[in-house]
C-alpha positions in Angstrom: -45.4 24.5 -135.5 -45.6 27.9 -133.9 -46.6 26.4 -130.5 -43.9 23.7 -130.8 -41.1 26.2 -131.3 -42.4 28.6 -128.7 -42.8 25.9 -126.1 -39.2 24.9 -126.5 -37.9 28.4 -126.0 -40.3 29.1 -123.1 -39.6 25.9 -121.2 -35.9 25.3 -122.1 -34.5 28.7 -122.9 -36.1 31.9 -121.6 -38.2 30.4 -118.8 -41.7 31.7 -118.1 -40.4 34.8 -116.2 -36.8 35.5 -115.7 -34.6 38.0 -113.8 -31.3 39.0 -115.3 -28.7 40.6 -113.0 -27.7 44.1 -113.9 -24.4 43.7 -112.0 -22.2 40.7 -111.0 -23.8 38.7 -108.2 -22.1 36.7 -105.5 -23.2 33.1 -104.9 -24.9 34.1 -101.6 -26.8 37.0 -103.2 -28.0 34.8 -106.0 -29.1 32.0 -103.7 -30.9 34.4 -101.4 -32.9 36.0 -104.2 -33.8 32.5 -105.6 -35.1 31.4 -102.2 -37.2 34.5 -101.8 -38.8 33.9 -105.2 -39.6 30.3 -104.3 -41.8 31.6 -101.5 -44.0 33.7 -103.8 -47.6 32.6 -104.4 -48.0 31.3 -107.9 -44.4 30.3 -108.4 -43.9 26.6 -108.9 -40.2 26.4 -109.8 -37.1 28.5 -109.7 -33.8 27.8 -111.5 -30.5 29.6 -111.0 -28.2 29.9 -114.0 -25.0 31.5 -115.2 -24.6 32.0 -118.9 -21.5 32.8 -120.9 -19.6 32.1 -124.0 -16.6 29.9 -124.6 -14.7 27.9 -127.2 -15.4 24.2 -127.0 -12.9 21.9 -128.8 -12.1 18.2 -129.2 -9.1 16.5 -130.8 -10.5 17.1 -134.3 -12.6 20.3 -134.3 -13.7 23.4 -132.3 -16.7 25.6 -132.1 -18.1 28.6 -130.2 -20.8 27.7 -127.7 -23.2 29.2 -125.1 -22.2 27.8 -121.7 -25.2 27.3 -119.5 -24.3 26.6 -115.9 -27.4 25.2 -114.1 -28.2 23.7 -110.7 -29.9 20.4 -111.0 -32.5 19.1 -111.4 -32.9 22.1 -113.6 -35.9 21.1 -115.6 -39.3 19.8 -114.5 -41.1 16.9 -116.2 -42.9 19.1 -118.7 -39.6 20.7 -119.9 -37.7 17.5 -119.8 -40.4 15.9 -122.0 -39.3 18.3 -124.8 -35.7 17.0 -124.8 -34.7 13.7 -126.4 -31.7 12.1 -124.8 -29.6 10.8 -127.7 -26.9 9.3 -125.5 -26.1 9.2 -121.8 -28.4 11.2 -119.5 -29.8 14.7 -119.2 -28.7 15.3 -115.6 -25.3 16.7 -114.7 -23.8 14.1 -112.4 -20.6 15.9 -111.2 -18.4 18.9 -111.8 -16.6 17.2 -114.6 -19.7 16.4 -116.6 -20.9 18.3 -119.6 -24.1 17.8 -121.6 -24.0 18.7 -125.3 -26.6 19.6 -127.9 -26.6 17.0 -130.7 -25.5 19.6 -133.3 -22.5 20.6 -131.1 -21.6 16.9 -130.6 -21.7 16.2 -134.3 -19.6 19.3 -135.2 -16.9 18.2 -132.7 -17.3 14.5 -133.6 -17.4 13.4 -130.0 -19.3 10.6 -128.4 -20.5 9.7 -124.9 -17.6 9.4 -122.4 -15.1 11.3 -124.5 -13.2 14.3 -123.2 -13.7 17.9 -124.5 -12.0 21.2 -123.4 -13.6 24.6 -122.9 -11.6 27.7 -123.3 -12.8 30.8 -121.4 -11.1 34.1 -120.7 -11.0 36.5 -117.8 -10.2 40.2 -118.3 -7.2 41.6 -116.4 -7.8 45.1 -117.5 -5.7 47.4 -119.8 -6.5 45.1 -122.8 -5.0 42.0 -121.1 -6.8 38.6 -120.9 -6.1 35.4 -118.9 -7.2 32.3 -120.8 -8.4 29.3 -118.9 -8.8 25.7 -120.2 -11.2 23.4 -118.4 -11.6 19.7 -119.1 -15.0 17.9 -119.2 -16.3 14.5 -119.9 -19.4 14.2 -122.1 -22.1 12.6 -119.9 -25.0 13.3 -122.2 -26.0 14.3 -125.8 -29.5 15.7 -126.2 -31.7 17.1 -128.8 -34.7 19.5 -128.5 -35.7 18.9 -132.1 -34.9 22.6 -132.9 -31.5 23.4 -134.4 -31.4 27.0 -133.1 -31.2 25.6 -129.5 -29.1 22.5 -130.2 -26.3 24.1 -132.2 -25.0 26.2 -129.3 -26.0 24.4 -126.1 -23.5 23.1 -123.6 -24.7 22.4 -120.0 -22.4 22.2 -117.0 -23.0 22.3 -113.2 -23.6 25.7 -111.6 -20.6 25.3 -109.3 -18.2 24.6 -112.2 -19.7 27.5 -114.1 -18.9 29.9 -111.3 -15.4 28.7 -111.6 -14.8 29.0 -115.3 -17.0 31.9 -116.3 -15.7 35.5 -115.5 -18.0 37.7 -113.6 -17.7 40.6 -116.1 -18.8 38.4 -119.0 -21.3 36.0 -117.5 -25.0 36.7 -117.0 -26.6 35.7 -113.8 -30.2 34.5 -114.5 -32.9 33.3 -112.2 -35.7 31.5 -114.1 -39.2 31.4 -112.7 -41.9 29.0 -113.7 -45.6 29.7 -113.2 -48.8 27.8 -113.6 -49.9 29.2 -117.0 -47.1 31.1 -118.8 -49.2 31.5 -122.0 -51.7 33.6 -119.9 -49.1 36.4 -119.9 -50.0 39.1 -122.5 -48.8 38.0 -125.9 -50.3 38.2 -129.4 -49.4 34.6 -130.3 -52.0 32.9 -128.0 -54.0 35.7 -126.4 -56.1 36.6 -129.4 -59.8 37.1 -130.1 -62.6 36.5 -127.6 -61.4 36.5 -124.0 -63.4 34.4 -121.5 -63.8 35.1 -117.8 -61.4 32.3 -117.0 -58.7 33.5 -119.4 -58.9 37.0 -118.1 -58.5 35.7 -114.5 -55.5 33.6 -115.5 -53.9 36.7 -117.2 -54.4 38.7 -114.0 -52.8 36.0 -111.9 -49.8 35.6 -114.2 -49.2 39.3 -114.3 -49.4 39.4 -110.5 -46.7 36.8 -110.3 -44.5 38.7 -112.8 -44.9 42.0 -110.8 -44.2 40.2 -107.5 -41.0 38.8 -109.0 -40.0 42.3 -110.1 -40.7 43.8 -106.6 -38.6 41.1 -104.9 -35.4 41.5 -107.0 -35.6 45.2 -108.0 -33.6 47.2 -108.7 -30.5 45.0 -109.2 -32.3 42.7 -111.6 -34.2 43.2 -114.9 -37.3 41.2 -115.1 -39.1 40.1 -118.3 -41.6 37.5 -119.3 -41.0 34.9 -122.1 -42.5 37.0 -124.8 -40.5 40.1 -124.0 -37.3 38.1 -123.8 -37.6 36.7 -127.4 -39.9 39.3 -128.9 -38.2 39.5 -132.3 -38.4 35.8 -132.8 -42.1 35.6 -131.8 -43.0 38.6 -134.0 -41.3 36.7 -136.9 -43.3 33.6 -136.1 -46.5 35.6 -135.9 -45.9 37.3 -139.2 -45.3 33.9 -140.8 -48.5 32.6 -139.4 -50.5 35.6 -140.5 -49.1 35.3 -144.0 -50.2 31.6 -144.2 -53.7 32.6 -143.1 -53.7 35.3 -145.8 -52.6 32.7 -148.4 -55.4 30.3 -147.3 -57.9 33.2 -147.5 -56.8 33.8 -151.1 -57.3 30.2 -151.9 -60.9 30.4 -150.6 -61.5 33.5 -152.6 -60.2 31.9 -155.8 -62.4 28.8 -155.1 -65.4 31.2 -154.7 -64.6 32.9 -158.0 -64.5 29.5 -159.7 -67.9 28.6 -158.2 -69.4 32.0 -159.4 -67.9 31.6 -162.8 -69.2 28.0 -163.1 -72.7 29.2 -162.2 -72.6 32.1 -164.6 -71.7 29.6 -167.4 -74.5 27.4 -166.2 -77.0 30.3 -166.5 -75.8 31.0 -170.1 -76.1 27.4 -171.0 -79.5 26.9 -169.4 -81.1 30.3 -170.3 -83.6 28.6 -172.6 -84.8 26.3 -169.8 -84.9 29.2 -167.4 -86.9 31.3 -169.9 -89.4 28.4 -170.3 -89.8 28.2 -166.5 -90.3 31.9 -166.2 -92.8 31.9 -169.1 -94.8 29.2 -167.3 -95.1 31.3 -164.2 -92.1 30.3 -162.1 -91.4 33.1 -159.7 -87.9 34.7 -159.5 -87.5 33.5 -155.9 -87.7 29.9 -157.1 -85.0 30.5 -159.7 -82.7 32.2 -157.2 -83.4 29.4 -154.7 -82.4 26.8 -157.2 -79.1 28.3 -157.9 -78.3 29.1 -154.3 -79.1 25.5 -153.4 -76.8 24.3 -156.2 -74.0 26.5 -154.9 -74.6 25.4 -151.3 -74.4 21.8 -152.3 -71.1 22.5 -154.1 -69.7 24.4 -151.2 -70.7 21.8 -148.6 -69.5 18.8 -150.6 -66.2 20.6 -151.5 -65.6 21.7 -147.9 -66.4 18.2 -146.6 -63.9 16.6 -149.0 -61.3 19.3 -148.2 -61.7 18.9 -144.5 -61.3 15.1 -144.7 -58.3 15.2 -147.0 -56.8 18.1 -145.1 -57.1 16.4 -141.7 -55.7 13.1 -143.1 -52.7 14.9 -144.5 -52.2 16.9 -141.3 -52.3 13.8 -139.1 -49.7 12.2 -141.3 -47.7 15.2 -142.4 -44.3 14.0 -141.2 -44.6 10.8 -143.2 -45.9 12.6 -146.2 -43.0 15.0 -146.3 -40.5 12.2 -145.7 -42.0 10.3 -148.6 -41.9 13.3 -150.9 -38.3 14.1 -150.0 -37.3 10.4 -150.6 -39.1 10.5 -154.0 -37.3 13.7 -155.0 -33.9 12.2 -154.0 -34.7 9.1 -156.0 -35.0 11.3 -159.1 -31.8 13.1 -158.3 -33.3 16.3 -157.0 -31.5 18.3 -154.3 -34.6 20.2 -153.3 -35.6 19.6 -149.7 -39.3 20.3 -149.0 -38.9 20.6 -145.3 -35.5 21.7 -143.8 -35.0 21.1 -140.1 -32.4 23.8 -140.1 -35.2 26.4 -139.8 -38.1 24.4 -138.3 -38.6 21.6 -135.9 -37.2 18.2 -137.0 -40.7 16.7 -136.5 -43.8 18.8 -137.0 -46.0 18.5 -133.9 -49.6 17.7 -134.9 -52.4 19.3 -132.8 -55.8 19.4 -134.4 -58.0 22.1 -132.8 -61.7 21.5 -133.6 -62.8 25.2 -133.3 -60.5 26.7 -136.1 -61.3 23.7 -138.4 -65.0 24.2 -137.9 -64.7 28.0 -138.3 -62.7 27.5 -141.6 -65.3 25.1 -142.9 -68.2 27.4 -142.1 -66.3 30.3 -143.7 -65.8 28.3 -146.9 -69.5 27.4 -147.1 -70.5 31.0 -146.5 -68.1 32.3 -149.2 -69.4 29.8 -151.7 -73.0 30.9 -150.9 -72.2 34.6 -151.3 -70.3 33.8 -154.6 -73.5 32.3 -156.0 -75.7 35.4 -155.4 -74.6 37.2 -158.6 -75.3 34.3 -161.0 -78.6 33.5 -159.1 -79.8 37.1 -159.5 -78.6 37.0 -163.1 -80.7 33.9 -163.7 -83.8 35.5 -162.1 -83.5 38.5 -164.4 -83.7 36.4 -167.6 -86.3 37.9 -169.9 -88.3 34.9 -171.3 -89.7 36.9 -174.3 -86.3 37.9 -175.6 -84.7 34.4 -175.0 -87.6 32.5 -176.6 -87.8 34.9 -179.5 -84.0 34.6 -180.1 -84.2 30.8 -180.0 -87.6 30.5 -181.7 
C-alpha cells in the first residue's frame, strides 16, 4: 500500500527530481533549461509544466481545481501504466482539449465530449483582478486509483496553460526522471542493510540531483520526490511503523499464551515429571522435551499462519469486497476499506524476505517463551511431589 501510493505521487505528481522556478520564466528560458537538463548523464526524461489554480464549472456544478499545463507526451510508459483511462484518451490532442480526473468529472457531472469552462484571474495591481473564462472540451477522463490525485486534477496543453494562467500565480516546474528514483535518500525504502549495489545506485542518483541543481541554479529550487512530499511520506512511514508494532504485540501475546500453556502443562504433569526424575532422567532431558514441544507448537502455528496470511493477502481485495457486501446486506453503514483515504485497489506484492524473517522471528519467540516453563519442569523436586501424592 505504501509503495503503491508513493509510486503514484513520484511518477505522476512530484517527479523523481523537480526544479521549481523562484521567479516567472519566459517560454524561451524554460525551454532552454529543459533542453540542458535532457543532456545530463543519468537523466532519461524531462517534462515542462505550468501549475496553477482555477474554477472549473459545467452547466450543473463547479469546483476548484489544480490546472496542470503539460507538454505531451508528458508521461512515459511506466507512469502511464498507473493511470486508468475511464473514457477517451490520456493524451491532450489540441489546445481545446482537457483531461479530467474521474472525481472531478463526477463532481461536475460531465462526460466525454462535453464542454467545460475554466475561470482564472490575472492581477492588475492595487487590488484589481481581471477574470478570464476559457472553454475546453473533455477529451479524456482518467483515474489513478488514489482520490487525493483524482479529486483536483485537470490537464491541459502547455501552450494553452501559458495563455490562461497568470505569471504571478502559476508555478513553472521542470520534472526530471532518473533510472532509480528510490535510490535517493529516503527512510521509506532505504532501510537496514545496504549492499554495494544499492550504495552505488544512491551515489549515482545523488549525482544526478546535484547536476540538475547546478544547471538551473540559482533561479530554480531543486528537490527530490521525498523532499517535495515529505509530510505525506512521514505520515505513511508512521502508519507502517505502527502496523509493525501492532504485529509485534500480536507475536508477544502469542508467546505469552504458549508460555502459559506450558506452565499449566508442567502443573498437570508434575507427577509424571517427578517419576521420570526419580528414575534418573536428567534435567537436560526434561528441558529438551518441553523445548521440543514449544518448537513444534511454534513451527506448526507459524506454518498455518503463513499459509493463511499469504492466501488472504493474495486475495485481499476480494475478501474486503465480500465483507463490505455482507455488512451492507445486514444494513450496516460501516465500510471496512474506504478508497477516500487509500488506493481503490490494494496492490499485492509478496516479498519473500520479510515473510521469512517474520516466520523465523515467530518461531524464535515461541522458543524463548518456553524456556521459563522448561526450567520450571526441570526444577521439580521428585521427593516432595511423590510424598504429596503418595
